[in-house]
N, C-alpha and C positions, 0 to 999 in steps of 0.2 A: 634699130636705129642705125643708119649708115655711120661708118667710122668718121668722126670729126678729126680734121688735122690738129696737130698739137699747136696750141696758141703761141708757144715759144718759137715755132718755125716761121711765123710771120715776121720776126725780127732778124732772121737769118737770110741774107741776100741770096745765097745759093738755093734756098728752098722756097722763095717767094713765088716763083712761077707755079710750083706744084700746089701751093696754097690757093692761088688764084684759080687754078683749074678745079680744085676740089670745091671751092666756093661756088663756081658756076654750076656744079652738079647738085648742089644742096637745095632743099626746099627753103622758102623764106623763113620758116620757123627755125630750121636748123641753122640758117645763116644768122638769125638773131641771137641764138644761143652761142654760136662761135664768136660773134662780135662782142657779146657780153664777156666771154672768157678772155678774149684778146684785150678788151678795155681794162680788165682787172690786171692783166700782166703788164700793160702799159703804165697803169697807175703805180704798180709795184716798182717798176724801173725808175719812174719819175721820183718817187719817194726815196729810193736808194741814192739817186744822184743828188737830190736835195740834202740828204744826210751827209754825203761826202763833202759837199760844198760848205755846209754848216760846220762840219768837223774841221775843215781846213781853216775857216775863219776863226773858229774858237782856238785852234792851235796857234795861229798867228797872233791873235790878241793875247793869249795866255803867255806866249814866249816874250812878247814885248813887256807885259806885266812882270814876268819873272826876271827879265833883265833889269827893269827899274828897281825891283825889290832887292835883287842881288847887288846892284851898284850902290844903293843908298844905305844898306844895312852894314853894321860893323862886325857882326858875328857870322858864323857859318849858317847860310840859308840855302845851301845847294839843293835841298829837298824841294824848293819852290819850282825847280825845272821839271819835276815829275807831274805837277798839277796840269799843265797843258795836255800831256799825253793821257792822263786820267780823264780829262774832259772830252777828248776826242774818242777815247774808247767807250765812254758812257753814251756819247752822242750816237756813235755808229751802232751800238747795241740797241738803243731805243728806236732809232729809225729802221733798223733791220727787223725788229719785232713788229713794228707798225707796218712795214712793207709786206712782210709775210702774211699778216692778218688781212691786208687789203688784197694782195695777190691771190690768196687762196679762198677768197669769198665764194661761197656756194651760190650758184644761180638760183633764181626764184623757182619754186616747184612748178608753177604754171608754165614757165618758159620751157622747162625740161619736158613736161607732159605734152606740150604742144609739139615740140620737136620729135618726141617719140611717136605721137599720134599720127603725124603726117607720114611716117615711114611705113606704117602698116598697110 
């Protein structure tokens, strides 16, 4: 099987021309396999960005909540400012694991077999 370009290179502006040239020289089956891999990497990046945005919103809501609790209570409740950061950390960890699972999804065996079969 001809060497497929790295799917991550499609996101690098400096390497996009080389990826386009490599795709022109691929068989349709190899192109389908490369597009499958590239789509998985795109979904991974989309999930990571979503995780960052959800984490940011959780931090903002958590800090507002912490300020309200801190301002209305009479004792020491400084620990409440740790909760927004814990929520952000947990959110980024969950979305990171999810993105890794989606981004490293193996292509279907029939797609790989078709891409290898056309090379022979």
